[in-house]
C-alpha positions as CSV (number, residue, x, y, z in Angstrom):
1,M,-3.5,87.5,187.6
2,T,-6.0,89.8,189.3
3,D,-9.3,88.5,190.8
4,Y,-11.1,91.8,190.6
5,K,-13.2,93.4,187.9
6,V,-12.4,96.9,186.7
7,G,-15.5,99.2,186.7
8,F,-18.4,100.2,188.8
9,V,-19.6,98.0,191.7
10,S,-23.3,97.6,190.9
11,N,-24.6,97.1,194.5
12,E,-22.4,99.7,196.2
13,V,-24.1,103.1,195.7
14,Y,-24.8,105.7,198.3
15,K,-26.9,108.9,198.4
16,V,-25.6,111.9,200.4
17,E,-27.7,113.6,203.1
18,A,-26.8,116.7,205.1
19,F,-26.7,116.4,208.9
20,G,-26.0,119.9,210.2
21,N,-22.8,121.0,208.5
22,S,-21.7,117.5,207.7
23,F,-22.6,115.2,204.8
24,K,-23.1,111.5,205.4
25,L,-23.7,108.5,203.2
26,I,-26.9,106.5,203.1
27,D,-26.8,103.0,201.6
28,S,-29.6,101.4,199.5
29,K,-31.2,100.0,202.7
30,G,-31.6,103.5,204.2
31,T,-28.8,102.9,206.7
32,K,-26.5,105.8,207.6
33,V,-22.9,104.5,207.0
34,G,-20.8,107.6,207.7
35,T,-18.3,108.8,205.1
36,M,-16.7,105.6,203.8
37,G,-13.4,107.5,203.5
38,I,-14.8,109.8,200.8
39,G,-13.5,113.4,201.0
40,T,-15.8,116.2,202.3
41,G,-15.6,118.1,199.0
42,T,-16.8,115.1,197.0
43,R,-19.6,114.4,199.4
44,K,-20.7,118.0,199.5
45,S,-20.5,118.4,195.7
46,A,-22.7,115.2,195.2
47,Y,-25.2,116.5,197.7
48,E,-25.5,120.0,196.1
49,N,-25.8,118.5,192.6
50,G,-28.4,115.9,193.6
51,E,-26.0,113.0,192.7
52,A,-25.1,109.7,194.2
53,L,-21.7,108.1,194.8
54,Q,-20.9,104.7,193.4
55,A,-17.9,102.5,194.1
56,Y,-15.5,102.1,191.2
57,I,-12.6,99.6,190.9
58,Q,-9.5,101.1,189.1
59,K,-7.1,99.1,187.0
60,N,-4.7,98.9,189.9
61,G,-7.4,97.3,192.0
62,K,-8.0,100.4,194.2
63,K,-11.6,101.3,195.1
64,V,-12.6,104.9,194.6
65,Y,-16.0,106.6,194.5
66,R,-17.4,108.4,191.5
67,K,-20.5,110.6,191.2
68,V,-23.4,109.1,189.3
69,G,-27.1,110.1,188.7
70,M,-29.6,109.4,191.5
71,D,-31.4,107.0,189.2
72,V,-28.5,104.5,189.8
73,Y,-29.2,104.7,193.6
74,N,-33.0,104.6,193.1
75,N,-32.8,101.4,191.0
76,L,-31.4,99.6,194.0
77,V,-34.3,100.3,196.3
78,A,-37.9,99.1,196.1
79,P,-40.1,101.0,193.6
80,M,-43.6,102.2,194.6
81,A,-46.2,103.1,192.0
82,T,-48.2,106.3,192.7
83,E,-51.7,107.4,191.7
84,Q,-50.2,109.8,189.1
85,G,-48.5,106.9,187.2
86,G,-45.0,108.0,188.2
87,V,-42.6,105.9,190.2
88,Q,-40.9,106.7,193.5
89,F,-38.3,104.7,195.3
90,E,-38.0,103.9,199.0
91,D,-37.1,101.2,201.4
92,K,-40.4,99.5,202.1
93,T,-39.7,99.3,205.8
94,D,-40.1,103.1,205.8
95,H,-43.6,103.0,204.5
96,T,-45.2,102.5,207.9
97,A,-43.3,105.4,209.4
98,I,-44.4,107.6,206.5
99,K,-48.0,106.7,206.9
100,D,-47.9,107.3,210.7
101,F,-46.3,110.7,210.1
102,I,-49.0,111.7,207.5
103,H,-52.0,110.6,209.5
104,K,-50.8,111.1,213.1
105,G,-47.6,113.0,213.5
106,S,-48.5,115.8,211.0
107,V,-51.8,116.7,212.6
108,N,-50.2,118.4,215.6
109,L,-47.9,120.4,213.3
110,K,-50.8,122.4,211.7
111,P,-50.7,125.9,213.2
112,T,-53.9,127.0,214.9
113,E,-54.2,130.1,212.8
114,L,-54.3,128.1,209.6
115,V,-58.0,127.3,209.0
116,M,-57.8,124.2,206.9
117,T,-59.5,120.9,207.1
118,E,-57.5,118.0,208.6
119,L,-58.0,116.0,205.4
120,K,-56.6,118.7,203.2
121,W,-53.7,119.3,205.6
122,K,-52.8,115.6,205.5
123,Y,-53.0,115.6,201.8
124,L,-50.7,118.6,201.6
125,I,-48.2,116.9,203.9
126,R,-48.4,113.6,201.9
127,S,-47.9,115.4,198.6
128,A,-44.8,117.1,199.9
129,V,-43.4,113.9,201.4
130,R,-43.9,112.3,198.0
131,A,-42.2,115.3,196.2
132,K,-45.4,116.1,194.3
133,N,-46.0,119.4,192.6
134,I,-48.8,121.1,194.5
135,M,-51.2,123.7,193.2
136,M,-52.9,125.8,195.9
137,T,-56.0,127.5,194.6
138,G,-58.6,129.8,196.0
139,P,-59.5,133.5,196.2
140,A,-57.0,136.1,197.3
141,G,-56.4,136.3,201.0
142,C,-57.7,132.8,201.8
143,G,-54.5,131.4,203.3
144,K,-52.7,129.7,200.3
145,T,-49.3,131.2,201.0
146,M,-49.8,130.7,204.8
147,A,-50.5,127.0,204.2
148,A,-47.3,126.7,202.1
149,K,-45.2,128.4,204.8
150,A,-46.8,126.2,207.5
151,L,-45.8,123.1,205.5
152,V,-42.2,124.3,205.3
153,K,-42.1,124.8,209.0
154,A,-43.8,121.4,209.7
155,L,-41.3,119.5,207.6
156,D,-38.3,121.6,208.6
157,R,-37.0,121.8,205.0
158,P,-35.0,124.4,203.1
159,D,-37.4,126.7,201.3
160,F,-37.2,129.2,198.5
161,Y,-39.8,131.8,197.4
162,F,-40.3,133.2,193.9
163,N,-43.2,135.6,193.0
164,L,-43.8,134.8,189.4
165,G,-46.5,137.4,189.2
166,A,-43.9,140.1,189.6
167,T,-41.4,138.6,187.1
168,Q,-40.5,141.0,184.3
169,D,-37.9,138.8,182.7
170,P,-38.8,135.1,183.1
171,R,-35.5,133.8,181.6
172,A,-33.3,135.9,183.9
173,T,-35.4,135.0,186.9
174,L,-35.6,131.2,186.3
175,I,-32.3,130.5,184.5
176,G,-29.9,133.4,184.7
177,N,-28.1,135.6,182.3
178,T,-24.8,136.4,180.7
179,Q,-22.8,139.1,182.3
180,F,-19.5,140.9,181.7
181,D,-16.9,142.4,183.9
182,S,-13.4,143.6,183.2
183,K,-11.7,140.9,185.3
184,N,-13.6,137.8,184.2
185,G,-14.9,138.9,180.8
186,T,-18.2,137.3,179.7
187,Y,-19.6,134.7,182.1
188,F,-22.9,133.1,182.8
189,S,-24.5,133.9,186.2
190,E,-27.0,131.3,187.2
191,S,-30.3,132.4,188.9
192,S,-31.4,131.9,192.5
193,F,-34.0,129.5,191.0
194,I,-31.2,127.2,189.6
195,K,-29.6,127.1,193.0
196,A,-32.9,126.3,194.6
197,I,-33.7,123.3,192.4
198,K,-30.2,121.9,193.1
199,T,-31.0,121.8,196.8
200,P,-32.2,118.3,197.9
201,N,-35.6,118.1,199.7
202,A,-36.2,121.8,199.1
203,V,-39.7,123.3,199.1
204,I,-40.0,125.9,196.3
205,L,-42.9,128.3,196.4
206,L,-44.0,129.6,193.0
207,D,-46.4,132.3,194.1
208,E,-49.0,133.8,191.8
209,L,-48.4,131.3,189.0
210,S,-51.6,132.4,187.3
211,R,-50.0,135.9,186.8
212,A,-46.8,134.6,185.3
213,H,-45.7,135.3,181.8
214,P,-46.3,132.3,179.4
215,D,-42.5,132.2,178.8
216,A,-42.1,131.3,182.5
217,W,-44.6,128.4,181.9
218,N,-42.5,127.2,179.0
219,I,-39.3,127.2,181.0
220,L,-41.0,125.3,183.8
221,M,-42.5,122.5,181.6
222,T,-39.5,120.2,181.9
223,V,-38.8,121.2,185.5
224,L,-42.3,120.1,186.7
225,D,-42.6,117.0,184.5
226,G,-42.1,114.0,186.7
227,G,-40.4,112.1,183.9
228,Q,-37.9,114.8,183.1
229,R,-37.2,117.1,186.1
230,Y,-34.5,119.2,184.5
231,I,-33.9,122.7,183.1
232,R,-31.9,123.5,180.1
233,L,-29.6,126.6,180.4
234,D,-29.8,127.4,176.7
235,E,-31.9,126.4,173.7
236,A,-28.9,125.4,171.6
237,E,-28.5,121.7,171.1
238,G,-26.0,120.2,173.5
239,S,-26.3,123.0,176.0
240,P,-25.9,122.0,179.7
241,I,-28.8,121.0,181.7
242,V,-29.5,121.2,185.5
243,K,-31.4,118.3,187.1
244,V,-33.9,118.9,189.9
245,A,-32.5,117.4,193.1
246,E,-34.0,114.5,194.9
247,G,-37.1,115.3,197.0
248,V,-37.7,118.8,195.7
249,T,-41.4,119.9,196.0
250,F,-42.9,122.8,194.1
251,I,-45.9,124.6,195.5
252,A,-47.7,127.0,193.2
253,T,-50.5,129.4,194.2
254,A,-53.1,130.6,191.8
255,N,-56.0,133.0,192.0
256,I,-58.6,131.5,189.6
257,G,-61.8,133.5,188.7
258,N,-63.2,136.3,186.6
259,E,-62.6,138.9,189.3
260,Y,-58.8,138.6,188.9
261,T,-58.3,140.7,185.8
262,S,-54.6,140.4,185.6
263,T,-54.5,136.6,185.7
264,R,-54.0,134.4,182.7
265,V,-55.7,131.2,181.7
266,I,-53.1,128.6,182.8
267,D,-51.9,126.2,180.1
268,R,-53.5,122.8,180.6
269,A,-50.1,121.2,180.2
270,I,-48.9,123.1,183.3
271,L,-52.0,122.3,185.4
272,D,-51.6,118.6,184.6
273,R,-48.2,118.6,186.3
274,F,-49.8,119.5,189.7
275,V,-52.0,117.9,192.3
276,T,-54.6,120.5,193.3
277,I,-55.6,121.6,196.8
278,E,-58.4,124.1,196.9
279,M,-58.4,126.3,200.0
280,D,-61.8,126.8,201.6
281,V,-63.5,130.1,202.0
282,L,-64.3,130.5,205.7
283,N,-67.8,130.9,207.0
284,D,-68.6,133.4,209.7
285,E,-68.0,131.0,212.6
286,Q,-64.6,130.0,211.3
287,E,-63.7,133.6,210.6
288,F,-64.7,134.6,214.1
289,G,-62.7,131.8,215.6
290,L,-59.6,132.8,213.6
291,L,-60.0,136.5,214.6
292,K,-60.5,135.6,218.2
293,F,-57.4,133.5,218.2
294,M,-55.3,136.3,216.6
295,F,-56.8,139.2,218.6
296,P,-58.1,137.8,222.0
297,E,-58.0,141.4,223.5
298,V,-60.5,142.8,221.0
299,N,-64.2,142.9,222.0
300,E,-65.9,139.8,220.8
301,E,-68.9,141.7,219.4
302,D,-66.6,143.7,217.1
303,L,-64.9,140.5,215.9
304,K,-68.3,138.9,215.3
305,A,-69.3,141.9,213.3
306,V,-66.1,141.7,211.1
307,A,-66.7,138.0,210.5
308,E,-70.4,138.4,209.6
309,I,-69.6,141.4,207.3
310,A,-67.0,139.4,205.5
311,H,-69.2,136.3,205.2
312,H,-72.1,138.4,203.8
313,T,-70.0,139.9,201.1
314,R,-68.8,136.3,200.2
315,T,-72.3,134.9,199.9
316,Q,-73.4,138.0,197.8
317,S,-70.4,137.8,195.5
318,M,-70.9,134.1,194.8
319,S,-74.6,134.6,194.0
320,D,-75.9,135.2,190.5
321,A,-78.2,137.9,191.9
322,G,-75.6,139.2,194.5
323,K,-75.3,142.9,195.2
324,V,-71.5,143.0,195.2
325,T,-69.0,141.3,192.9
326,A,-66.0,141.4,195.2
327,M,-65.6,139.8,198.6
328,V,-63.8,140.7,201.8
329,S,-60.9,138.2,202.0
330,T,-59.7,136.7,205.2
331,R,-56.5,138.8,204.8
332,A,-58.7,142.0,204.7
333,S,-60.8,140.9,207.7
334,V,-57.6,140.2,209.7
335,E,-56.4,143.7,208.8
336,M,-59.7,145.2,209.9
337,A,-59.6,143.4,213.2
338,G,-56.0,144.6,213.7
339,L,-57.1,148.2,213.2
340,I,-59.7,147.7,215.9
341,Y,-57.1,146.3,218.1
342,D,-55.0,149.5,217.5
343,G,-57.9,151.7,218.6
344,F,-59.9,152.4,215.4
345,D,-63.6,151.9,215.7
346,L,-65.5,149.4,213.5
347,F,-66.5,151.9,210.8
348,E,-63.1,153.6,210.6
349,A,-61.4,150.2,210.3
350,A,-63.8,149.3,207.5
351,E,-63.3,152.6,205.7
352,I,-59.6,152.0,205.6
353,S,-59.4,148.3,204.9
354,I,-62.4,147.1,203.0
355,F,-64.3,150.0,201.3
356,P,-61.6,150.6,198.7
357,F,-62.2,147.0,197.3
358,F,-65.8,148.0,196.2
359,S,-66.7,150.1,193.3
360,N,-68.1,153.6,193.9
361,D,-69.8,153.7,190.4
362,G,-73.5,154.4,190.6
363,G,-73.6,156.7,193.6
364,V,-76.2,155.7,196.1
365,D,-76.7,152.4,194.2
366,S,-73.0,151.5,194.2
367,E,-71.4,148.5,195.7
368,R,-69.5,150.7,198.1
369,T,-72.6,152.3,199.4
370,Y,-74.2,148.9,199.9
371,V,-71.2,147.7,202.0
372,K,-71.1,151.0,203.9
373,Q,-74.8,150.5,204.9
374,L,-74.0,147.0,205.9
375,V,-71.2,148.1,208.2
376,Q,-73.2,151.0,209.5
377,K,-75.9,148.6,210.7
378,Y,-73.4,146.8,212.9
379,V,-72.3,150.2,214.3
380,K,-75.8,151.2,215.1
381,D,-77.0,147.9,216.5
382,N,-73.8,147.3,218.4
383,G,-73.0,144.0,216.7
384,E,-76.4,142.4,216.3
385,A,-76.6,139.7,213.6
386,L,-77.5,141.0,210.2
387,F,-80.4,138.6,209.9
388,N,-82.7,137.5,212.7
389,E,-84.8,134.3,212.5
390,Q,-87.8,136.1,211.1
391,D,-85.8,137.7,208.4
392,T,-84.3,134.4,207.2
393,E,-87.7,132.9,206.9
394,T,-88.8,135.4,204.3
395,N,-85.5,136.7,202.8
396,S,-82.4,135.0,201.4
397,E,-78.9,136.3,202.1
398,D,-78.8,137.3,198.4
399,E,-81.4,140.0,199.0
400,I,-80.5,143.6,200.1
401,P,-80.7,143.8,203.9
402,M,-83.2,146.3,205.2
403,F,-81.5,149.0,207.1
């Protein structure tokens, strides 16, 4: 008579983590326990599919390990409620270390060239650590993609990039398609996106989500939903599904505003699946500091001129009575400073890098003429500020500068 029970051992479940080229087991207390005699192929397969391994007693009394869903492992560790109403699981002893990393360790990981408040940087780090879906908003060229890339580097995680604004066939890009060759006949070729979501702890950048086709949003609905986190390979009932691996974070960027004519109004159901981090538009001092850091060899007066020109277009474009409707982005001002570094003068750099963004309609009264006069003043005055103290007492920045 046997004294063992056939079936799964309820308290013996392990998750798999990659350490270099090897795959080790982590028990429910967060302790690394090696391989437990489980074959490399089984451990690697479980890791790639986002699955756990659970002990199973066979009829002959032999213990083997079978792949199970990560929810089986998660149910053994302490749950932690989040502000979003979802549930995450972790060993409570790790919480102090997580908080220390967010509020202390992560601060030194923010690159100098990324102009972002410490609060927003810590929120970005915390959201990724908690596997949140993150929406980065702000005008073009304000540093959204740079912030996402800085996060990937800071956390040292596998990363994947998908430009949804350039996607012509959402289904092929996000799921894959059926192909045929003479040797294998008809077969399904999964997309790079499917491979990405099966990678544990990956950071997946969904660039220009606001330009994506609505079909892409529909496909992403279940992927981004915290209670579902899967993608169905076909609409037919019973078709296979692919689960999002543990720890995967999605970061989307979106340009939101009337000036972005090719963008779409994002479905509210999609927006509700993200936490939002709004990138700040830099003021002239912040812009100058960034340019000085990136181009220390360039004359400071020229860099101040670039920063003030950019800042003035921003205040004008955001004003109801502004004289221009577009703004010089940080990306454009960096390009302008780079041209000066390469030997172009201030006006030549502006003519190449910023004038084309402003309309020439209206001749002498056009936005482009206004910006040309703005730049010309700095050329003539050798970088003097656009407004002196007497000017600011009687005029606002929304009025046309007197040249």
